[in-house]
KEKE-3310 file (N, C-alpha, C; in steps of 0.2 Angstrom, whole numbers, plus 5000, padded with zeros to 4 digits):
npx = (5580:5570:5570:5566:5560:5564:5553:5553:5563:5578:5575:5576:5573:5562:5553:5554:5560:5572:5571:5580:5587:5576:5570:5580:5580:5567:5568:5578:5571:5560:5548:5533:5536:5528:5526:5537:5542:5545:5559:5568:5561:5552:5561:5566:5555:5552:5563:5561:5558:5552:5558:5554:5554:5566:5576:5581:5594:5592:5598:5601:5588:5583:5591:5587:5572:5573:5579:5569:5558:5564:5567:5554:5552:5561:5575:5590:5600:5616:5631:5646:5662:5671:5674:5673:5678:5675:5662:5654:5657:5660:5650:5634:5624:5625:5615:5615:5617:5625:5632:5636:5644:5633:5630:5624:5625:5639:5640:5630:5624:5620:5611:5612:5608:5618:5628:5637:5647:5648:5641:5624:5610:5602:5591:5587:5580:5589:5599:5613:5621:5634:5647:5664:5677:5677:5683:5679:5666:5651:5644:5629:5620:5606:5603:5599:5590)
npy = (5180:5189:5194:5211:5223:5240:5254:5267:5276:5285:5302:5317:5329:5327:5325:5312:5302:5291:5274:5264:5259:5257:5246:5237:5235:5230:5218:5212:5210:5203:5209:5216:5229:5240:5240:5246:5261:5275:5282:5291:5300:5305:5312:5321:5329:5344:5348:5354:5347:5345:5338:5333:5347:5352:5357:5346:5340:5334:5321:5316:5315:5306:5294:5293:5291:5279:5271:5271:5265:5252:5248:5246:5233:5226:5228:5236:5247:5244:5252:5250:5254:5245:5228:5213:5196:5190:5193:5185:5172:5154:5146:5145:5158:5176:5189:5206:5224:5233:5248:5260:5270:5273:5265:5272:5285:5291:5300:5298:5289:5271:5257:5240:5222:5212:5197:5188:5197:5200:5208:5204:5205:5217:5230:5239:5241:5239:5231:5233:5234:5240:5253:5259:5259:5244:5243:5255:5254:5254:5244:5238:5232:5222:5222:5212:5219)
npz = (5690:5679:5663:5659:5648:5645:5645:5641:5630:5631:5628:5630:5623:5616:5627:5633:5646:5649:5656:5659:5671:5679:5673:5674:5688:5690:5683:5691:5703:5699:5695:5687:5676:5677:5691:5697:5701:5691:5694:5690:5681:5691:5699:5690:5689:5684:5691:5704:5715:5732:5748:5763:5767:5762:5748:5736:5726:5709:5707:5720:5725:5716:5719:5733:5732:5725:5735:5745:5739:5737:5750:5755:5750:5757:5754:5750:5740:5733:5727:5718:5713:5709:5704:5712:5713:5724:5728:5721:5723:5721:5716:5707:5701:5701:5700:5695:5693:5680:5676:5664:5650:5637:5622:5612:5615:5621:5632:5640:5653:5655:5660:5663:5665:5674:5676:5687:5686:5672:5657:5654:5651:5641:5644:5634:5618:5607:5611:5613:5624:5634:5632:5632:5644:5653:5666:5671:5673:5684:5697:5703:5717:5724:5740:5754:5768)
capx = (5580:5566:5571:5561:5563:5562:5547:5555:5570:5580:5575:5573:5571:5555:5549:5555:5566:5574:5570:5584:5588:5569:5569:5585:5577:5561:5571:5581:5566:5555:5542:5531:5539:5523:5526:5543:5542:5550:5562:5572:5556:5550:5566:5567:5549:5553:5569:5560:5554:5554:5557:5555:5555:5572:5577:5586:5597:5588:5602:5600:5581:5583:5593:5582:5566:5574:5580:5563:5555:5568:5566:5548:5553:5566:5581:5594:5604:5623:5634:5653:5666:5676:5671:5677:5675:5673:5655:5651:5659:5662:5644:5628:5624:5623:5613:5616:5617:5631:5631:5642:5642:5628:5633:5620:5628:5644:5640:5624:5624:5615:5611:5610:5608:5624:5628:5643:5652:5648:5634:5619:5603:5601:5584:5586:5578:5595:5603:5620:5624:5638:5653:5669:5682:5674:5686:5676:5659:5649:5641:5624:5617:5601:5606:5593:5591)
capy = (5186:5189:5200:5216:5228:5247:5257:5273:5277:5292:5307:5322:5334:5325:5323:5305:5301:5284:5270:5257:5256:5255:5240:5232:5234:5226:5212:5208:5209:5199:5212:5219:5236:5245:5240:5249:5268:5278:5286:5297:5304:5308:5316:5327:5333:5351:5350:5358:5343:5346:5332:5336:5354:5355:5356:5341:5340:5328:5315:5314:5313:5300:5289:5293:5288:5272:5267:5271:5259:5245:5246:5243:5226:5223:5228:5242:5247:5245:5253:5249:5255:5239:5221:5208:5189:5187:5194:5180:5165:5149:5142:5148:5165:5182:5194:5213:5229:5236:5254:5263:5274:5271:5265:5277:5292:5289:5305:5296:5282:5266:5252:5233:5217:5208:5190:5186:5202:5202:5210:5198:5207:5224:5231:5243:5236:5238:5225:5234:5234:5246:5255:5262:5254:5240:5245:5261:5253:5253:5238:5239:5226:5222:5219:5211:5222)
capz = (5686:5673:5659:5658:5643:5647:5642:5638:5627:5633:5622:5634:5619:5615:5633:5636:5651:5649:5662:5659:5678:5682:5670:5678:5695:5689:5681:5696:5708:5695:5695:5681:5675:5680:5698:5699:5699:5686:5699:5686:5679:5697:5701:5686:5688:5684:5695:5710:5720:5739:5752:5770:5768:5759:5741:5734:5719:5706:5708:5726:5725:5712:5724:5739:5730:5724:5741:5749:5736:5738:5757:5756:5749:5762:5750:5749:5734:5735:5721:5719:5707:5707:5704:5716:5712:5731:5729:5717:5725:5715:5714:5706:5697:5705:5695:5697:5688:5677:5672:5660:5644:5632:5615:5608:5617:5627:5637:5644:5657:5653:5665:5660:5670:5674:5679:5689:5684:5665:5655:5653:5648:5640:5643:5628:5612:5603:5614:5612:5631:5636:5629:5636:5648:5658:5672:5674:5674:5691:5698:5708:5720:5729:5747:5759:5774)
cpx = (5575:5567:5565:5564:5560:5557:5549:5562:5572:5580:5572:5570:5564:5551:5549:5561:5567:5573:5574:5585:5581:5568:5574:5582:5571:5563:5574:5576:5560:5548:5540:5534:5534:5523:5532:5542:5547:5554:5565:5567:5553:5555:5567:5560:5549:5559:5568:5556:5557:5553:5559:5557:5562:5572:5582:5588:5593:5592:5601:5593:5580:5585:5589:5576:5567:5575:5574:5559:5558:5567:5559:5547:5558:5573:5584:5598:5611:5627:5642:5656:5670:5672:5676:5674:5673:5665:5651:5652:5661:5656:5638:5629:5622:5621:5613:5615:5624:5629:5637:5640:5638:5631:5630:5623:5633:5644:5634:5626:5619:5616:5608:5610:5615:5623:5635:5649:5652:5641:5630:5613:5603:5594:5582:5584:5584:5599:5611:5624:5627:5644:5658:5673:5678:5677:5683:5669:5657:5644:5636:5621:5611:5604:5600:5595:5586)
cpy = (5184:5195:5204:5222:5235:5249:5263:5274:5284:5297:5313:5328:5333:5323:5316:5305:5293:5280:5264:5255:5254:5247:5235:5230:5229:5219:5208:5206:5204:5202:5215:5226:5241:5245:5244:5256:5270:5284:5292:5302:5308:5313:5322:5331:5340:5353:5354:5354:5345:5339:5335:5343:5357:5353:5351:5341:5334:5322:5312:5312:5307:5294:5288:5289:5280:5268:5266:5265:5252:5243:5243:5236:5223:5223:5235:5241:5248:5246:5253:5251:5250:5232:5216:5201:5187:5188:5188:5173:5160:5145:5147:5155:5170:5187:5201:5218:5231:5242:5257:5267:5270:5270:5269:5284:5291:5294:5303:5289:5278:5260:5245:5228:5213:5202:5189:5191:5204:5204:5204:5199:5214:5226:5236:5239:5235:5232:5226:5235:5241:5247:5257:5256:5251:5241:5251:5260:5253:5247:5240:5232:5227:5219:5218:5215:5220)
cpz = (5680:5669:5658:5653:5646:5642:5638:5636:5629:5627:5625:5629:5617:5621:5635:5640:5651:5656:5662:5666:5681:5679:5673:5685:5694:5687:5687:5702:5705:5696:5688:5681:5678:5688:5701:5697:5694:5690:5695:5684:5685:5699:5697:5685:5689:5688:5701:5715:5727:5743:5759:5771:5765:5752:5740:5727:5716:5707:5715:5727:5722:5716:5730:5737:5728:5730:5745:5746:5738:5746:5759:5754:5753:5759:5751:5743:5735:5728:5723:5712:5705:5708:5707:5715:5719:5732:5726:5720:5719:5713:5712:5702:5702:5700:5698:5692:5686:5674:5669:5654:5640:5625:5610:5609:5623:5633:5642:5647:5655:5658:5661:5666:5669:5677:5680:5686:5676:5663:5653:5649:5647:5639:5637:5622:5607:5605:5613:5618:5632:5632:5634:5640:5653:5665:5675:5675:5682:5691:5704:5710:5724:5735:5751:5765:5779)
residu = (MET:ILE:PRO:VAL:HIS:GLN:GLU:PHE:ILE:HIS:ASP:PRO:GLU:ASN:GLY:PHE:ILE:GLY:ASP:CYS:GLN:ARG:ALA:VAL:ILE:ALA:SER:LEU:MET:GLU:LEU:PRO:LEU:LYS:GLU:VAL:PRO:HIS:PHE:LEU:LYS:GLU:ALA:TRP:GLY:GLY:GLY:ASN:SER:LYS:LEU:THR:GLY:GLN:TRP:MET:HIS:GLU:ASN:GLU:LEU:TYR:TRP:HIS:LEU:MET:GLN:ILE:PHE:LEU:ARG:SER:TYR:GLY:TYR:ALA:TRP:LEU:VAL:THR:ASP:SER:LEU:SER:SER:ALA:ILE:PHE:GLY:ARG:GLN:GLY:ASN:VAL:TYR:HIS:GLU:ILE:SER:GLY:PRO:SER:PRO:ARG:ASP:PRO:ASN:MET:GLN:HIS:ALA:VAL:VAL:GLY:ARG:ASN:GLY:LEU:PRO:PHE:PHE:ASP:PRO:HIS:PRO:SER:GLY:LYS:PHE:LEU:THR:GLY:ASP:PRO:ASP:LYS:TRP:GLN:PHE:GLY:TYR:LEU:ILE:ARG:VAL)
# end
């Protein structure tokens, strides 16, 4: 894992769509940020993106675009609402994503890099990680396919 900071801070009123998850994926894959598409910005592109002739909700399109990108590297993204120590085993470090309420706006989701189930690196310049109940955070993993 190589820490990568996000390029855009979420401020939609001023035309900026945050890219914290993009930075987390770049960190986990050890890629420069510019090599990871800004999936959220693409999905929110006017809210009228078409895929295979069907309209897709922005959230569905976001996840679809991310999975297509990850598959090109031989990965898929797995999200779970619960944390199990069985995922980590007893040796070594497992890096992953943790998402939950942002400390800047608890109504907005934020993504950080986790290590063995705990927050490890925040791509936001504030470095304040997440807020809210850790039992309600979600965990995302790169899975080799």
